[in-house]
C-alpha positions in Angstrom: 49.6 26.4 -3.5 50.5 22.6 -3.0 53.6 21.6 -1.2 56.0 20.8 -4.3 58.4 17.9 -4.4 61.1 19.2 -6.9 65.0 18.6 -6.9 66.2 22.3 -6.3 69.8 21.9 -5.8 72.2 19.2 -7.2 76.0 19.0 -6.8 76.3 18.7 -11.0 73.3 19.5 -12.8 72.1 23.2 -12.9 68.4 24.0 -13.1 67.6 26.9 -15.3 64.2 27.9 -13.6 61.5 29.2 -16.6 58.7 31.3 -15.6 55.7 30.2 -13.3 52.4 28.9 -15.7 49.1 28.1 -14.7 47.3 25.0 -16.2 44.2 22.9 -15.0 44.1 19.4 -14.0 41.0 17.5 -13.4 39.4 20.9 -13.2 41.7 22.4 -10.7 44.1 25.3 -11.2 47.6 24.2 -10.6 51.3 25.8 -11.3 54.3 24.2 -13.0 57.2 25.9 -14.7 57.0 26.4 -18.6 58.3 23.9 -20.7 59.0 21.3 -18.2 56.9 17.6 -19.2 53.2 17.9 -17.8 54.3 14.6 -15.9 57.3 16.1 -14.3 55.0 19.2 -13.1 51.9 16.9 -11.6 54.5 14.4 -10.0 56.4 17.5 -8.2 52.7 18.5 -7.2 52.1 15.2 -5.4 50.1 14.1 -8.2 51.3 10.3 -9.0 48.6 8.6 -10.9 48.2 9.6 -14.2 46.0 6.5 -15.6 44.8 3.3 -15.2 45.6 0.1 -16.7 42.8 -1.0 -19.2 42.6 -4.2 -18.1 42.9 -4.5 -14.5 42.1 -0.6 -13.8 45.2 -0.6 -11.7 47.2 2.9 -11.3 50.0 4.0 -13.6 52.5 6.8 -13.2 55.4 8.1 -14.4 57.4 5.6 -15.8 59.9 6.0 -18.5 60.3 9.8 -19.0 61.3 9.6 -22.6 58.0 8.6 -24.2 58.8 5.0 -25.3 56.0 3.2 -22.9 52.4 4.1 -22.6 52.2 4.6 -18.5 51.7 8.7 -19.3 49.0 8.6 -21.5 46.6 11.7 -20.9 44.2 13.6 -22.3 45.6 17.2 -23.0 43.9 20.2 -24.7 40.9 17.4 -25.8 43.9 15.4 -27.7 43.8 11.6 -26.4 47.1 9.4 -26.1 49.1 12.3 -25.0 52.7 11.1 -24.2 52.7 13.7 -20.8 56.5 12.7 -19.9 57.6 14.6 -23.3 54.6 17.0 -23.8 55.9 20.5 -22.6 53.9 22.4 -20.3 52.0 25.6 -21.5 50.1 28.2 -20.0 46.6 27.5 -20.0 46.8 23.9 -20.8 43.6 21.6 -20.0 45.2 17.9 -18.5 43.0 15.3 -17.7 43.2 11.5 -17.0 41.9 9.5 -20.0 39.9 6.5 -19.1 40.5 3.2 -21.5 41.9 3.9 -24.7 40.9 7.4 -25.4 38.4 8.2 -27.9 39.9 9.4 -31.4 39.2 12.7 -32.7 37.5 12.9 -36.1 
């Protein structure tokens, strides 16, 4: 198992842990907690780059965490341009970095 970078204890907040689920990222099987944002699960596993900017190919990661920006757009279960910071993690999800603007599904 990959080392996780998660807040385990907090003086004010109580973290309700859900069941662990397996999902794939770029062909690797990883685990996270059901219902947590996909970007948070990846971040906790040390995966900081979610995509690269379209023009300059600069790395982009977890930024606003509320679905307002486009820094976390990923291809999830074949759907392009999914805001991974607000997409809940589910068992068996297939998560991939997306190149460019993402293909439209027709």
